[in-house]
TIMARKOL-923178 format. One record per residue (C-alpha): residue in one letter; x, y, z negated. Coordinates in pm, 1 decimal. Each point is the difference from the previous one (the first is absolute). Layout:
<atoms>
resn,east,north,up
a,X,Y,Z
...
</atoms>
This chain:
<atoms>
resn,east,north,up
m,-2753.9,3251.4,2543.1
a,310.5,-140.1,-167.6
k,1.3,-38.4,-375.5
p,248.3,241.6,-167.7
k,309.0,-165.2,-145.9
p,69.1,39.7,-373.2
e,285.2,236.9,-89.0
q,137.2,-201.7,-292.0
l,-5.2,-348.0,-147.4
p,-230.3,-36.4,-298.5
t,141.9,-56.7,-348.9
f,-154.9,-217.4,-267.8
q,13.2,-31.4,-377.4
t,-57.2,-377.1,-7.5
y,31.6,-305.4,223.3
e,-375.8,-43.4,-26.4
e,-56.6,351.6,131.9
a,236.9,-68.1,291.1
g,-171.0,-330.9,73.4
a,-343.0,159.2,2.2
f,121.7,269.1,241.3
w,175.4,-237.0,242.7
d,-299.6,-234.5,-4.5
t,-192.7,273.9,180.9
h,275.6,176.0,198.8
d,234.7,-96.8,281.5
l,377.2,51.9,-23.9
g,-12.2,67.3,373.8
d,-153.3,339.3,-80.3
y,309.5,82.4,-209.5
w,266.2,-167.6,215.3
h,137.6,333.1,122.1
l,91.9,80.7,-362.3
t,206.8,-314.9,-57.5
k,372.4,-38.2,57.6
p,221.2,-301.9,65.3
v,193.2,-142.5,-293.2
q,263.9,-267.3,-38.2
f,40.8,-235.4,-292.5
e,152.2,-333.8,-85.2
v,-166.6,-287.8,-176.2
d,201.7,-241.3,-210.2
l,-214.2,-309.9,-40.9
k,119.8,-219.7,-280.1
r,-95.0,-363.6,-13.7
t,-245.1,-76.7,-272.9
p,-14.3,-335.3,-174.0
k,-204.9,-249.0,192.7
s,-339.1,-65.8,-145.7
k,-266.2,-257.3,65.7
s,-371.8,23.1,-49.6
m,-238.9,-256.5,-139.6
r,-365.4,-20.2,-81.5
v,-114.5,49.6,-357.3
d,-338.3,-95.9,-140.3
a,-226.5,306.6,-30.9
k,-53.8,-41.6,-376.1
l,372.7,-40.6,-56.5
h,65.3,306.7,214.3
s,-237.5,204.8,-216.8
r,175.1,-116.3,-317.1
l,339.4,83.0,148.4
r,-122.1,346.2,105.6
r,-125.6,76.1,-352.9
m,320.2,-129.2,-156.3
a,217.8,204.3,238.3
d,-206.6,312.6,-68.3
q,33.1,-49.6,-376.6
r,377.8,-33.0,34.6
h,23.8,290.3,247.1
v,183.2,-210.4,258.0
s,-83.4,-111.9,351.6
m,-167.4,-335.0,49.2
t,300.9,-112.1,204.2
k,238.5,76.4,-284.1
l,-225.4,-172.2,-252.1
v,-46.1,-315.9,210.9
n,372.7,-24.4,73.1
q,81.2,34.8,-371.2
l,-260.5,-257.2,-105.0
l,123.6,-247.6,260.0
a,365.5,57.9,-89.8
d,-77.6,-57.6,-370.7
q,-189.5,-320.6,75.2
l,266.7,-134.4,234.1
a,274.5,78.0,-252.5
n,-181.4,-220.7,-252.3
l,-18.2,-305.2,227.0
</atoms>
């Protein structure tokens, strides 16, 4: 016997609630309730970045420092490097 199809898409109060639901459900069961949409995406180029390895102890110190200053580690490292290079 075929499983009955839901009559409406579920709604959620939080992203976590939605994630928990879709972790255990299949969109295929709700496909008949979806509709096509059109949209445009305007991708802007972001500044190029490079990655490098950082010693684990140094990484921990940087993380604490960034947290204390309420900035991202990337912003902190870029500022520290810029300050040091300006003083050369």
